[in-house]
C-alpha positions in Angstrom: -10.0 -7.8 12.6 -10.6 -4.2 11.6 -8.7 -4.2 8.3 -8.8 -6.9 5.8 -6.0 -7.4 3.2 -6.6 -7.3 -0.5 -5.2 -9.0 -3.5 -4.7 -7.3 -6.9 -4.3 -9.6 -9.9 -1.2 -8.5 -11.9 -3.2 -9.1 -15.1 -5.7 -6.4 -14.1 -3.4 -4.0 -12.4 -3.9 -0.4 -13.7 -1.2 1.8 -12.2 1.5 2.3 -14.9 5.2 2.7 -14.0 6.4 6.3 -14.3 8.8 6.8 -17.2 11.6 9.1 -15.9 12.8 10.3 -19.3 11.0 12.4 -21.9 11.0 11.5 -25.5 9.4 8.6 -27.3 7.0 7.2 -24.7 6.9 3.4 -24.5 4.3 1.2 -22.9 5.3 -0.1 -19.5 3.9 -2.8 -17.4 1.6 -2.0 -14.4 3.2 -2.1 -11.0 0.4 -2.4 -8.4 -0.4 -6.1 -8.7 0.2 -8.3 -5.6 -0.9 -8.8 -2.0 -1.6 -5.8 0.3 -2.1 -6.0 4.0 -1.5 -3.8 7.1 -1.0 -4.6 10.8 -0.5 -2.4 13.9 -0.2 -3.0 17.6 -1.4 -0.1 19.6 -1.1 0.1 23.4 -2.0 3.1 25.6 -1.4 3.4 29.3 -2.1 6.3 31.6 -1.8 7.0 35.3 -2.4 9.9 37.6 -1.7 10.3 41.3 -2.9 13.2 43.5 -2.5 13.6 47.3 
């Protein structure tokens, strides 16, 4: 396996949610906690014929 997944504990997550309104800023919870993984199947085929 080339890529290994990772796990981010929600208690230690550090990316805050974006507040879409201006004004009195309020503290929001972090949103990057959870399980992350990626998978891909790549297949390449080539052929050449000359006569």
